[in-house]
C-alpha positions in Angstrom: 0.0 0.0 0.0 1.3 3.4 -0.9 1.2 6.2 1.6 -1.0 8.3 -0.8 -3.6 5.6 -0.7 -3.6 5.4 3.1 -3.7 9.2 3.5 -6.6 9.4 1.0 -8.6 6.7 2.9 -8.4 8.7 6.2 -8.9 12.0 4.4 -12.2 10.8 3.1 -13.2 9.6 6.5 -12.3 13.0 8.1 -14.1 14.9 5.4 -17.2 12.9 6.0 -17.0 13.7 9.7 -16.7 17.5 8.9 -13.0 17.8 10.0 -11.3 20.9 8.6 -8.1 20.4 6.6 -8.8 16.7 6.4 -5.7 15.7 4.4 -3.4 17.7 6.6 -4.8 16.0 9.7 -4.4 12.6 8.1 -0.7 13.4 7.3 -0.1 14.6 10.8 -1.5 11.5 12.3 0.6 9.2 10.0 3.7 11.2 10.7 3.1 10.7 14.4 2.8 7.0 14.0 5.9 6.8 11.7 7.8 9.1 14.0 8.8 11.6 11.3 7.8 15.0 10.0 4.6 15.2 7.8 6.6 15.9 4.6 8.8 12.9 5.3 6.0 10.5 5.0 6.2 10.8 1.2 10.0 10.2 1.0 12.4 7.5 1.8 11.4 4.4 3.8 8.3 6.0 5.0 6.9 6.3 1.5 6.1 2.6 1.2 4.4 0.3 3.5 5.6 -2.9 1.8 4.4 -5.8 3.8 0.9 -6.7 5.0 2.3 -6.8 8.6 3.6 -3.3 8.3 0.3 -2.0 6.9 -1.7 -3.7 9.6 0.5 -2.3 12.4 0.3 1.3 11.1 -3.5 1.1 10.6 -3.9 -0.4 14.0 -2.0 2.5 15.6 -3.9 5.1 13.5 -7.4 3.8 14.1 -7.9 5.0 17.8 -6.4 8.4 17.0 -8.6 8.7 13.9 -11.7 8.0 15.9 -10.8 10.7 18.4 -10.4 13.1 15.5 -13.8 12.1 14.0 -15.4 12.7 17.4 -14.2 16.3 17.3 -11.1 16.2 19.5 -8.4 18.7 18.4 -5.5 17.1 16.5 -3.0 18.6 18.9 -4.6 16.8 21.8 -4.8 13.6 19.9 -1.0 13.5 19.0 -0.2 15.1 22.4 2.1 17.9 21.3 2.5 21.0 19.1 5.6 22.7 17.6 6.0 26.2 19.0 9.0 28.4 18.1 11.1 25.3 17.5 10.1 23.6 20.8 7.9 20.6 21.1 5.2 21.6 23.6 3.1 18.9 25.2 -0.5 19.8 25.1 -3.7 18.2 26.5 -7.0 19.3 27.9 -5.3 20.9 31.0 -4.4 24.0 29.0 -5.2 25.9 25.8 -3.5 24.7 22.6 -0.7 27.1 21.7 -1.6 29.0 18.5 0.7 30.5 15.8 -0.5 34.0 16.7 1.2 33.6 20.1 4.5 33.0 18.4 4.2 36.6 17.1 3.7 37.7 20.7 6.9 36.0 21.7 8.8 37.6 18.8 7.7 41.0 19.9 8.9 40.4 23.5 12.3 39.0 22.3 13.0 42.1 20.1 11.9 44.7 22.7 14.4 47.2 24.1 14.1 45.9 27.7 15.1 42.4 26.7 18.0 43.6 24.6 19.3 46.4 26.8 18.7 45.3 30.4 20.6 42.3 31.7 19.2 40.4 33.5 15.5 41.4 33.0 12.7 40.0 35.1 9.8 38.7 33.0 6.4 37.6 34.2 4.2 35.4 32.0 0.6 35.7 33.2 -1.8 32.9 32.4 1.0 30.7 31.3 -1.1 27.6 30.4 1.2 25.1 28.8 4.2 27.3 29.6 4.9 27.8 25.9 5.6 31.6 26.2 7.8 31.4 29.3 9.7 28.4 28.0 10.4 29.9 24.6 11.6 33.2 26.1 13.7 31.4 28.6 15.4 29.3 25.9 16.1 32.4 23.9 17.2 34.7 26.8 18.9 32.4 29.4 20.3 35.4 31.2 16.8 36.7 32.2 14.7 35.7 35.2 11.3 34.2 34.4 8.2 33.9 36.6 5.0 32.2 35.2 1.6 32.3 36.9 -1.7 30.6 36.3 -4.8 30.1 38.4 -5.1 26.5 37.2 -3.1 23.9 39.1 -3.6 21.5 36.2 -2.1 24.0 33.8 0.9 24.6 36.0 1.5 20.8 36.2 1.5 20.7 32.4 3.9 23.6 32.2 6.3 22.0 34.6 6.2 18.8 32.4 7.1 21.0 29.4 10.0 22.6 31.4 11.3 19.1 32.2 11.2 18.2 28.5 12.7 21.4 27.1 15.3 22.1 29.9 15.8 25.8 29.9 19.3 26.8 31.2 17.7 28.6 34.2 14.6 27.2 36.0 11.4 29.1 35.7 9.5 30.0 38.9 6.0 28.6 38.5 3.3 30.1 40.7 -0.4 29.5 41.3 -1.8 33.0 41.4 -4.7 35.2 40.3 -3.1 37.5 37.7 -0.5 39.7 39.5 -1.9 39.5 43.1 0.9 39.2 45.7 3.6 40.6 43.4 5.6 43.4 44.9 5.5 46.9 43.4 8.1 47.6 40.6 9.2 43.9 40.6 8.9 43.2 36.8 10.6 44.6 33.8 8.3 42.9 31.3 4.8 41.4 31.7 3.5 39.3 28.9 0.1 37.6 28.7 -2.2 35.7 26.5 -5.2 35.7 28.7 -8.8 34.5 28.0 -10.4 37.2 25.8 -13.6 35.7 24.5 -16.9 36.8 25.9 -19.2 34.3 27.5 -21.8 34.6 24.7 -19.1 34.2 22.0 -17.7 31.2 23.9 -21.0 29.4 23.4 -20.7 29.9 19.7 -17.2 28.5 19.3 -16.8 25.3 17.2 -17.4 22.1 19.2 -13.8 21.0 18.8 -12.7 24.0 20.8 -15.7 24.5 23.2 -16.0 20.8 24.2 -12.3 20.0 24.6 -10.2 23.1 25.5 -10.7 24.4 29.0 -13.4 27.1 29.2 -11.3 28.9 31.9 -8.6 29.5 29.3 -11.0 31.0 26.8 -14.0 32.7 28.5 -13.1 36.0 30.1 -16.6 37.0 31.2 -19.5 39.1 29.7 -17.4 41.5 27.6 -14.2 39.4 27.0 -12.1 42.3 28.3 -12.4 41.6 32.0 -9.0 39.9 32.5 -7.1 42.1 30.1 -8.4 45.2 31.9 -7.6 43.8 35.4 -4.1 42.8 34.4 -3.3 46.1 32.7 -4.4 47.9 35.8 -2.3 45.8 38.1 0.7 46.0 35.8 0.9 49.8 36.2 2.3 49.3 39.7 4.0 45.9 39.2 6.1 47.1 36.3 9.2 49.2 36.9 9.1 52.7 35.4 9.8 52.3 31.7 8.8 48.6 31.9 6.8 47.0 29.1 3.5 45.2 28.9 2.6 42.8 26.1 -0.9 41.5 25.5 -2.6 39.2 23.0 -6.3 39.9 22.4 -9.2 39.1 20.1 -9.2 40.3 16.5 -12.0 42.8 17.2 -10.6 44.2 20.5 -7.7 46.4 19.2 -9.5 49.7 19.6 -10.9 48.9 23.1 -7.5 47.6 24.3 -5.7 50.7 23.0 -8.2 53.1 24.6 -8.1 51.3 27.9 -4.3 51.3 28.1 -4.3 55.0 27.2 -6.8 55.7 30.0 -4.4 54.1 32.4 -1.6 56.3 31.4 0.5 53.9 29.4 2.9 55.4 26.9 4.0 54.4 23.3 1.0 52.1 22.8 1.3 50.0 19.7 -1.3 47.6 18.2 0.3 44.9 16.1 -1.3 42.7 13.5 -1.3 38.9 13.1 -0.4 37.1 9.8 -4.0 37.7 8.6 -3.7 41.4 9.1 -5.9 41.5 12.1 -5.3 43.4 15.4 -3.8 40.9 17.8 -1.0 42.3 20.0 -0.7 45.4 22.2 2.6 46.8 23.4 2.7 49.5 26.0 5.3 51.2 28.2 4.8 52.0 31.9 5.5 55.7 32.6 
C-alpha cells in the first residue's frame, strides 16, 4: 500500500466527519505513527508500507487516533504535542493549545528594548497555560529571570512537564496566582500575557472542537471578553518598573478597546500589532 492511498482513505473519513483540513490532519497522524515530519511520509522508507504486517501495524495505531479526530477532539490533543517556536510543547486538555498568533507575541517580546538592553531582565508570563511563552523566552534569553503564573493547578502541572522536557538553562519560577496579586511593586521589567479574551456569549458559539475540549477557563473572560485584560493592565501599572513594558494578546476585534483602555491608564508608546491575517492581535505599551 502506498502512503498516498492510506492518506486518502483517512482523508475521506475525516471529510465525512466534517473535519477541517482533512488531508493535513491525516498526514499529521501518520507522521506521528511513523515518528517523522509530515513531509517525510512521502519520501524514503516511510513512502512505502511494503508488507501486510507493516500496513496492519500502522493502521492499528492510526485507528484509535482517527476515531478521536472524528469525534471532534483537536488534532494537537490527539497527538499530544505541538511545535511552538522550535520547541515541542506537550498539550492536552489541561491547557489551551498554543496558537501561531502567540509566536508573534513571543517575537515582539524578544525584540523589545528591555530584553536587549537590560541584563538580566525579570519577565512575568501571566496565564501561562502550557508554559509555551515562558519556556520559549527562557530558551532564547537564558540570562533573564522568568516567573510564570496561572490560576489552574492542572495547567501549571503541564507547564512543569514541558519545562522538564525542554530544559531551559535557568529554571522558571511557576506560581499559582490570580493575575498579579501578591507581586511586589516595581518587581517586573516585562509582563506578557495571552489571557482569555472571549466573551461568555461568544464562547457558546465556538466550534465544538474548541468548546468541548479546550478548558473554558482558558477562553472565557466574562460578559465582555475584556475583563481579565483590563484587570491585568491595571495591576501591571504598579508591578512594572518605570519604563517597563506590557505585552498583551487579544481578540481580533478588540484592538481599539484595548488601545483606549491602556491609554486611559496612562501607558505610553502604545502600539497595536497585526497577526499574519492582518488583524489586530497584540498590544505593546510602556509603563510611565
